C-alpha positions in Angstrom: 0.0 0.0 -0.3 1.2 3.3 -1.1 1.6 6.2 1.1 0.5 8.6 -1.4 -3.0 7.4 -1.0 -4.6 10.5 -2.6 -2.3 10.8 -5.5 -3.0 7.2 -6.3 -6.9 7.2 -6.1 -8.3 6.5 -9.7 -10.7 9.5 -10.9 -13.7 9.5 -13.0 -13.4 12.1 -16.1 -16.5 12.0 -18.1 -17.5 8.4 -18.8 -13.9 7.0 -18.1 -12.1 6.0 -15.1 -8.4 7.4 -14.8 -6.2 4.8 -12.4 -4.6 8.0 -10.7 -4.0 11.5 -10.2 -1.1 12.0 -11.6 -1.3 13.4 -15.4 1.5 14.8 -17.6 1.0 18.0 -19.4 1.9 19.0 -23.0 5.8 19.4 -23.2 7.2 19.9 -26.6 9.6 17.4 -27.8 10.5 18.0 -31.8 10.6 14.3 -32.1 8.0 14.4 -34.8 8.9 13.9 -38.3 7.0 16.6 -40.8 4.0 16.2 -37.9 4.0 12.1 -38.0 4.1 10.2 -35.1 8.1 8.5 -35.1 9.3 5.6 -33.3 11.0 8.1 -31.0 7.8 9.6 -29.9 5.9 6.0 -29.3 9.1 5.3 -26.9 8.9 8.5 -25.4 5.6 8.5 -24.3 5.5 4.8 -23.7 7.9 5.0 -21.1 6.0 7.6 -19.4 3.2 5.3 -19.7 5.0 2.3 -18.6 6.4 4.2 -15.5 2.5 4.8 -14.1 1.1 8.0 -15.5 -2.5 8.2 -15.4 -3.0 10.3 -18.1 -0.9 12.1 -20.7 -1.6 15.1 -22.8 0.4 15.4 -26.1 2.4 18.3 -27.1 0.6 20.3 -29.7 -1.0 18.8 -32.6 -1.9 21.3 -35.2 -5.3 20.7 -37.0 -4.4 22.1 -40.4 -1.5 22.6 -42.5 -0.7 26.2 -43.5 0.4 27.3 -39.6 3.4 25.1 -38.0 4.1 25.7 -34.4 7.4 24.1 -33.8 9.6 22.2 -36.4 9.1 19.1 -34.9 5.7 19.2 -33.7 2.8 16.8 -34.1 -0.1 17.2 -36.4 -3.5 15.2 -37.3 -4.9 17.6 -40.0 -5.4 14.5 -42.5 -6.0 10.9 -42.6 -2.7 9.9 -43.4 -1.5 10.6 -39.8 -4.1 8.0 -38.3 -1.7 5.1 -38.5 0.9 6.6 -36.6 -1.5 7.6 -33.8 -2.7 3.9 -33.7 0.6 2.7 -32.9 1.5 5.1 -30.5 -2.3 4.7 -28.7 -1.4 0.8 -28.8 1.6 1.5 -26.9 0.4 4.0 -24.4 -2.8 1.7 -23.8 -0.9 -1.6 -22.9 -0.3 0.4 -19.4 -3.8 1.4 -18.7 -2.9 4.8 -19.6 -5.0 7.6 -21.0 -3.6 10.2 -23.9 -5.2 13.0 -25.2 -3.3 15.0 -28.1 -3.3 18.5 -27.5 -5.3 19.9 -30.3 -4.1 23.5 -31.6 -4.1 26.0 -33.9 -0.7 28.3 -33.2 -2.3 31.1 -35.6 0.0 34.6 -34.8 2.5 32.1 -32.8 2.9 30.1 -35.5 6.7 29.4 -36.9 7.7 31.6 -39.9 9.1 28.9 -41.8 9.3 30.3 -45.7 6.1 30.4 -47.8 4.2 30.7 -44.7 1.5 33.5 -45.8 0.6 35.9 -43.1 0.0 35.0 -39.7 -3.7 35.5 -38.6 -4.9 36.5 -35.4 -8.1 37.1 -33.3 -7.3 41.0 -34.4 -3.9 42.8 -35.8 -2.3 42.6 -32.8 0.7 40.2 -32.3 3.3 39.1 -29.5 5.9 41.5 -28.4 8.5 39.3 -30.7 6.6 39.3 -34.4 8.4 41.0 -37.0 5.0 41.8 -38.9 1.5 42.4 -37.5 -1.0 39.3 -37.9 -4.3 40.2 -39.8 -7.6 39.4 -38.3 -9.0 36.2 -39.5 -12.4 36.4 -40.9 -15.8 34.8 -39.9 -15.7 32.3 -43.0 -12.3 31.3 -42.2 -13.2 30.3 -38.6 -15.8 28.1 -40.1 -13.1 26.1 -41.6 -11.1 26.4 -38.6 -14.0 25.0 -36.3 -14.3 22.0 -38.8 -10.7 21.1 -38.8 -10.9 21.1 -34.9 -14.1 18.6 -35.0 -12.2 16.2 -38.1 -9.1 16.4 -36.2 -10.8 15.0 -32.9 -12.6 12.3 -35.0 -9.3 10.8 -36.5 -8.1 10.8 -32.6 -11.1 8.6 -32.0 -10.7 6.2 -35.5 -7.2 5.9 -34.1 -8.7 4.5 -30.8 -8.0 7.5 -29.1 -9.3 8.6 -25.6 -10.2 12.2 -26.2 -8.3 15.7 -26.8 -7.5 18.7 -24.8 -8.3 21.6 -26.6 -5.7 24.5 -25.6 -7.3 27.9 -24.9 -4.9 28.9 -22.0 -1.6 31.4 -22.0 -3.1 33.8 -24.6 -1.6 31.3 -27.0 -2.5 30.2 -30.4 -5.7 31.0 -31.9 -8.1 30.2 -29.0 -6.4 31.5 -26.3 -5.8 34.8 -28.3 -9.4 35.0 -28.7 -10.3 34.5 -25.4 -7.8 37.2 -23.7 -8.2 41.0 -24.2 -4.6 41.4 -24.6 -5.0 40.0 -28.3 -8.5 40.1 -29.1 -9.9 43.7 -30.1 -13.1 42.5 -32.1 -16.0 44.3 -32.1 -18.0 41.4 -33.7 -19.8 38.8 -32.2 -16.4 37.0 -31.4 -15.1 40.3 -29.4 -16.0 42.4 -27.1 -17.3 41.2 -23.6 -16.2 37.7 -22.1 -19.0 36.1 -23.8 -17.7 37.4 -27.4 -14.6 36.4 -26.7 -15.1 33.0 -25.2 -17.6 32.0 -28.2 -14.7 30.4 -30.5 -13.7 28.2 -27.9 -17.7 27.3 -27.2 -18.0 26.3 -30.9 -15.3 24.1 -31.2 -16.3 22.1 -27.9 -19.2 22.1 -29.8 -18.1 20.5 -32.9 -15.7 17.8 -31.2 -18.4 16.6 -29.1 -20.8 16.4 -32.0 -18.4 14.6 -33.8 -16.9 12.1 -31.6 -19.9 11.5 -29.1 -20.1 11.4 -25.0 -17.6 8.5 -24.5 -14.8 11.1 -25.5 -12.6 13.2 -23.1 -12.8 17.0 -23.8 -10.3 18.7 -21.6 -10.1 22.5 -21.7 -6.5 24.0 -20.6 -7.3 27.9 -19.5 -5.3 30.4 -17.3 -6.9 30.8 -14.3 -5.5 34.4 -14.2 -3.1 35.9 -16.7 -0.9 37.6 -14.0 -0.8 40.9 -16.3 -2.7 44.1 -16.2 -5.1 44.1 -19.3 -5.4 40.3 -19.0 -7.8 37.9 -17.7 -8.2 37.3 -14.0 -9.7 34.8 -11.8 -13.0 36.5 -11.6 -13.4 36.5 -15.7 -12.1 32.6 -15.6 -14.5 31.3 -12.8 -17.0 32.7 -15.5 -15.3 31.0 -18.4 -14.9 27.6 -16.3 -18.6 27.5 -15.9 -19.9 28.2 -19.2 -17.0 25.5 -20.1 -18.9 23.1 -17.6 -22.1 24.0 -19.2 -20.7 23.0 -22.7 -20.2 19.5 -22.0 -16.3 20.1 -21.0 -15.7 16.8 -19.0 -12.2 18.5 -17.1 -10.7 21.6 -16.6 -6.5 21.8 -16.9 -6.2 25.5 -14.8 -2.9 26.7 -15.6 -1.8 30.5 -15.3 -0.2 33.4 -16.7 0.4 34.1 -20.3 3.0 34.1 -23.1 3.7 37.9 -23.0 4.9 37.9 -19.1 8.1 36.1 -19.0 7.9 33.3 -16.3 4.4 34.1 -15.6 3.3 30.3 -17.0 6.2 28.3 -16.6 7.5 28.9 -13.2 11.3 29.2 -12.3 13.9 27.2 -10.1 13.0 28.5 -6.5 9.5 29.6 -7.0 6.9 27.6 -5.0 5.4 24.0 -6.0 2.4 24.2 -7.1 2.3 27.7 -8.5 -1.5 27.9 -10.1 -2.9 26.0 -7.3 -4.6 29.3 -5.7 -6.3 29.2 -9.1 -7.2 25.5 -9.4 -8.5 25.7 -5.9 -10.7 28.6 -6.3 -12.0 27.4 -9.6 -12.9 23.8 -8.5 -15.2 25.1 -5.9 -17.5 26.5 -8.5 -17.7 23.6 -11.1 -18.7 19.7 -10.7 -16.2 18.6 -13.3 -12.7 17.5 -12.1 -10.2 20.1 -12.0 -6.3 19.7 -12.6 -3.9 21.9 -11.5 0.2 22.6 -13.4 3.0 24.3 -12.1 6.6 23.2 -11.2 4.9 20.3 -9.1 8.3 17.8 -8.7 7.7 15.8 -5.4 5.2 13.2 -5.0 4.5 14.8 -1.4 3.5 17.9 -2.7 1.0 16.7 -5.2 -0.6 14.0 -2.8 -1.0 17.3 -0.3 -2.4 19.3 -3.1 -5.0 16.6 -3.6 -5.8 16.2 0.1 -6.1 19.8 0.7 -8.8 19.7 -2.0 -6.7 22.7 -4.1 -7.2 20.2 -7.3 -8.6 16.9 -8.1 -5.2 15.8 -10.3 -1.7 17.2 -10.6 -0.1 17.9 -14.3 3.4 16.9 -13.5 5.6 17.6 -16.7 9.3 18.1 -16.0 9.1 15.5 -13.4 8.0 12.8 -15.3 9.9 14.2 -18.6 13.6 13.6 -16.0 12.1 10.3 -14.7 9.8 8.3 -16.6 9.4 5.9 -13.7 8.4 8.8 -11.5 5.1 6.9 -10.6 6.3 3.8 -10.2 9.1 5.0 -7.6 6.8 7.2 -5.7 4.1 4.6 -5.3 6.7 2.1 -4.3 8.3 4.6 -1.9 11.4 4.3 -4.0 11.9 8.3 -4.0 15.2 8.5 -3.5 16.0 6.6 -6.9 13.5 9.2 -8.8 16.1 11.4 -11.3 15.1 15.2 -9.6 14.2 17.9 -11.7 15.5 20.8 -10.8 13.6 23.1 -12.6 16.0 24.4 -14.9 14.1 24.6 -17.9 16.7 23.7 -20.1 14.7 21.0 -21.8 12.7 23.1 -24.0 15.8 25.3 -24.7 16.5 25.2 -28.4 13.2 23.7 -28.9 12.2 26.8 -30.8 14.9 26.5 -33.1 14.1 22.6 -33.7 16.6 21.2 -31.4 15.0 17.8 -29.6 14.0 17.9 -26.1 16.6 17.3 -23.5 17.1 17.3 -19.8 19.8 18.3 -17.5 19.7 15.3 -15.1 18.3 12.9 -17.6 21.2 12.6 -20.5 19.2 10.9 -23.4 15.5 10.7 -24.7 16.7 8.5 -27.5 15.8 5.0 -28.1 18.6 3.8 -26.3 19.3 5.7 -22.8 20.2 5.2 -19.3 17.2 2.9 -19.0 17.9 0.9 -22.1 21.7 0.6 -22.2 23.1 -2.9 -23.3 26.1 -4.3 -21.7 29.6 -4.0 -23.1 30.7 -7.1 -25.1 34.2 -6.6 -23.5 34.3 -5.9 -19.9 36.9 -3.5 -18.7 38.7 -1.9 -15.6 37.8 1.5 -15.3 39.0 4.6 -13.4 37.2 7.3 -13.0 39.0 10.3 -11.6 36.7 13.2 -9.7 33.7 12.7 -8.0 31.6 15.7 -9.4 28.6 15.2 -11.5 30.4 14.2 -14.8 32.2 11.5 -12.7 29.8 10.2 -11.3 27.2 9.8 -14.1 30.3 8.1 -16.2 31.3 5.8 -13.2 27.2 4.6 -13.3 27.0 4.3 -17.1 30.2 2.2 -16.9 28.9 0.1 -14.2 25.5 -0.6 -15.9 27.5 -1.8 -19.3 29.3 -4.4 -17.3 32.6 -2.7 -16.3 34.8 -3.3 -13.4 34.6 0.7 -11.9 36.8 2.4 -9.5 35.7 5.9 -8.5 38.6 8.4 -6.7 37.5 11.6 -5.5 40.2 13.8 -4.0 38.0 15.6 -1.5 36.0 13.9 1.5 32.5 13.9 -0.3 31.1 13.5 -3.8 29.2 16.5 -6.0 32.1 18.9 -6.9 31.2 22.0 -8.3 27.5 21.3 -7.1 28.3 22.3 -3.5 29.2 25.5 -4.7 26.5 26.2 -7.3 23.5 24.9 -5.1 24.0 28.0 -2.6 22.6 30.9 -4.1 19.2 31.6 -3.9 16.9 29.0 -5.9 19.6 26.7 -6.7 18.9 24.5 -3.4 17.1 21.6 -5.7 20.7 21.1 -6.7 21.6 19.1 -3.8 19.1 16.5 -4.4 21.2 15.6 -7.6 24.0 14.8 -5.5 21.9 12.6 -3.1 20.5 10.9 -6.0 23.4 10.6 -7.9 25.5 9.0 -4.9 22.9 6.4 -3.7 23.1 5.2 -7.6 26.4 4.6 -7.5 26.1 2.7 -3.9 23.3 0.6 -5.1 25.1 -0.3 -8.3 28.1 -1.4 -6.6 30.3 1.2 -8.0 33.6 1.4 -5.9 33.9 4.7 -4.4 37.2 6.0 -2.6 36.9 9.2 -1.2 39.6 11.3 0.0 42.1 9.6 -2.7 43.7 12.1 -4.9 44.8 9.8 -7.8 48.7 10.2 -8.2 51.0 9.3 -11.4 52.5 6.1 -9.6 48.7 4.8 -8.7 48.3 5.1 -12.4 51.7 3.6 -13.5 50.7 0.5 -10.5 47.2 -0.1 -9.4 45.6 1.2 -12.6 48.3 0.6 -15.2 45.6 -1.3 -17.6 42.7 0.7 -16.5 40.4 3.0 -19.1 40.4 6.5 -17.2 37.8 9.2 -17.4 39.2 12.1 -16.2 36.6 14.7 -14.9 39.2 17.1 -12.9 36.3 19.7 -12.8 37.1 23.6 -13.3 38.9 26.5 -11.7 37.8 29.9 -11.6 39.6 32.9 -13.2 41.4 35.3 -11.5 42.7 38.6 -13.0 46.0 38.4 -11.9 46.7 42.2 -12.6 43.5 43.0 -10.3 44.6 41.1 -7.6 46.2 43.8 -5.6 42.9 45.2 -4.7 42.5 45.3 -0.9 40.0 42.1 -0.7 39.9 40.3 -4.3 38.2 36.8 -4.1 36.4 34.6 -6.3 32.5 33.9 -6.3 33.3 30.3 -5.7 35.1 31.3 -2.6 32.5 33.4 -1.3 30.1 30.8 -2.0 32.1 27.8 -0.5 32.2 30.2 2.9 36.0 30.4 2.4 35.6 34.3 2.1 34.0 36.4 3.3 33.1 40.0 1.7 32.6 43.4 2.9 29.6 45.8 2.4 30.1 47.3 -0.8 31.0 44.9 -3.5 31.7 45.1 -7.1 31.4 42.0 -9.3 33.5 41.4 -12.5 31.2 39.4 -14.9 27.7 39.5 -15.3 27.1 35.9 -16.5 25.2 33.5 -14.5 27.5 33.1 -11.7 28.1 36.6 -11.2 24.2 37.5 -11.2 23.5 34.9 -8.7 26.4 35.7 -6.4 24.7 39.4 -6.6 21.2 38.0 -6.0 22.5 36.1 -2.8 24.5 38.7 -1.3 21.9 41.6 -1.9 19.6 42.4 0.9 16.0 40.6 0.6 14.4 43.6 1.5 15.7 46.7 -0.7 14.9 49.3 1.9 18.0 51.5 2.2 18.9 50.1 5.6 22.2 51.2 6.4 23.4 47.7 6.7 22.5 46.5 3.3 25.2 45.3 0.8 25.6 47.6 -1.9 26.4 45.5 -4.9 27.9 46.6 -8.5 28.0 44.1 -11.5 30.1 45.0 -14.3 29.7 43.3 -17.6 31.8 44.2 -20.7 29.0 42.8 -22.9 25.7 44.9 -23.9 23.4 42.8 -21.6 23.8 40.4 -18.2 23.4 36.4 -19.0 23.3 36.7 -23.0 23.6 33.0 -23.2 20.8 32.2 -20.8 17.1 32.4 -21.2 13.6 31.0 -20.1 11.8 32.0 -17.0 15.0 30.8 -14.4 16.7 34.2 -15.9 13.9 36.1 -16.0 12.9 36.2 -12.1 16.9 36.5 -11.4 17.2 39.7 -13.2 13.9 40.7 -12.1 14.9 40.0 -7.9 18.0 41.5 -8.6 16.6 44.9 -9.8 14.2 44.9 -7.1 17.1 44.3 -4.3 19.0 47.3 -5.9 21.6 45.8 -7.5 23.4 48.2 -9.8 24.2 46.6 -13.1 26.6 48.0 -15.6 27.2 46.5 -18.8 29.3 47.3 -21.8 31.7 48.2 -18.8 35.3 47.0 -19.1 37.7 47.4 -16.2 41.0 48.8 -17.0 42.6 49.6 -14.0 42.6 48.1 -10.4 44.5 49.8 -7.5 44.7 48.7 -3.7 41.5 50.9 -3.2 39.9 52.1 -6.3 38.4 50.1 -9.5 38.5 51.9 -12.5 36.1 50.7 -15.7 35.3 52.4 -19.0 31.8 52.9 -20.3 30.7 54.1 -23.5 33.8 55.9 -23.6 33.6 57.5 -20.1 36.1 56.5 -17.4 34.4 55.9 -13.8 36.3 55.7 -10.7 35.0 53.5 -7.8 36.9 54.3 -4.9 34.5 52.9 -1.8 34.3 49.4 -2.7 35.3 46.5 0.2 35.4 43.6 -2.0 36.3 42.9 -5.7 34.9 39.8 -6.9 35.9 37.7 -9.7 33.0 35.9 -11.5 34.7 36.1 -15.1 34.3 32.6 -15.9 36.3 29.1 -15.5 39.5 27.2 -17.0 40.7 24.1 -17.0 43.6 22.9 -15.4 46.2 21.1 -17.3 48.1 19.2 -14.5 45.7 16.0 -14.6 46.2 15.7 -18.5 49.8 16.3 -18.1 49.8 13.5 -15.3 47.9 10.7 -17.6 50.2 11.4 -20.5 53.4 11.1 -18.7 51.7 7.6 -17.0 51.2 6.5 -20.5 47.2 5.6 -19.9 44.8 5.2 -21.8 42.3 8.4 -20.9 39.3 10.7 -22.1 38.4 13.8 -20.3 34.9 14.6 -19.4 32.8 17.3 -18.3 34.8 20.5 -17.3 37.8 18.9 -17.8 37.0 18.4 -21.8 35.3 22.2 -21.8 34.0 24.5 -19.4 30.0 23.9 -19.6 27.0 24.0 -17.3 25.5 20.8 -15.5 23.7 19.5 -18.5 26.9 19.6 -20.8 28.6 17.9 -17.9 25.9 14.8 -17.3 25.1 14.4 -21.1 29.4 14.4 -22.0 29.9 11.8 -19.5 27.1 9.4 -20.5 28.0 10.0 -24.2 31.6 9.0 -23.4 30.7 6.2 -21.1 28.0 4.2 -23.0 30.7 3.7 -26.0 33.8 2.1 -23.5 
């Protein structure tokens, strides 16, 4: 019997029983081939169904061929797609899981591939990043689109499908755009007040129900509040929810935010789990159909609490099930320590808009061959892994899983490497789970781990003479030697590790992730001009801070720094430092800071070549992995280590 009794209780949705309350919401994968279901997609969703998910909502599925949302998204706009969907349903249904395609018309958010006609919208209003204004869709065109939604849903039914989700949330796509006053400026029957703006969605629902009958789930995704002035609010959406119920909708998927306000719909790391439960709980009080909530729900205990406390009837857990296909089974059996921990970084969707396939920081492969399907090596080897950071731990586990004899040597007294520093800033605590998970996995796999064991050349020439070596030495912070004359000059790592303590007025050289996270960490929680508050300035040479980052995490971090009064100077090059002054040039003007207490180096990392030189001198066969090969982020380290170890 599971301890999560609320989470694993069946739920009746329409005339269909769902085996538990863990649903997987839409997450774009770019695994389709010109809209068609592929073997990779079948494996991707099949793995989550096998892992115990009760109901899966697929990524965007377009209902017509003209407007493409993402290059690798799915479609069902004609009968040629039915065969692939039939195979997908056969795989998912083997495990008692239900699956709903998310029917969608991208409209003004379509991918502008060459040859695409002018994008359509409720009005001539498009998103802030649009390069040209869309045109208002005509009422005659709407009749065709409504029919296309119904035909797409009927193809789902022909393929053996359970139902569909209709996406009307986030001011996103045609239906979401019609619903929100941010984009719908029409003065005809499809605009004006809430009833006019809702009309298109209701007509789509009517068409789907008429086409597919009552034994077919219709789920509608809405934003309970767009969290934006001029947008929809909870009172609007409670009314909308009631109208959707009257229209025959079986279940509501209540999200929040919109695509205009970054970080509002996809919550950032460090924000609360269950970010939209206030909305789902309120709407749930006013309807009689099930309500699902969504938003950074990554732990089974939290999902169980949400349901137990009446905040929702089901929890949409996207990134958690993406990261760990066996999430549900492991949670049910009380094996939480074995669950790959989602850290909420959002790198799963980095590059999706540019055609890159979905990925994950902690789970290094979603291909047909992955950590869960690795085959043993034909020839077993002795393998030495040097370094117990994330790259070293990943490499040791994968090598052991392939049947090799593995020894991991770590010079320090504990595993984790750079994560021990990286987890210190605000919103980064989730990374501690990564160390616990990876260390436990090594233990259960039977990897020999030697702590407090720096590897020497003599060891390589004797005990490990015939071993294959995977070397993960990590990286060291850059220091500008000419600037170390300042009265207190330290690295960001030194502060985060507790080996240095800064003064009150701090200047940080470098506005990348490390410099900004440090500024956020050191800045006062409240910008109230209290005399003991720290005064922090970031000096960045580039035109903007964190230029290699994107997504909700970056947005929230920058907003926090601004609210805390962190001064951010871009296009600012430090030209001279003395014991008491820091001089920088910006836009041709020289500035001198003469009252700083601490100068911090956050200007990148480098690899110390000493380990590779020792490996060469010892004459062993080796590969560098992680930062030892190329300085990167946590995802780079884990994925690179996986790729290196799986071919040993």
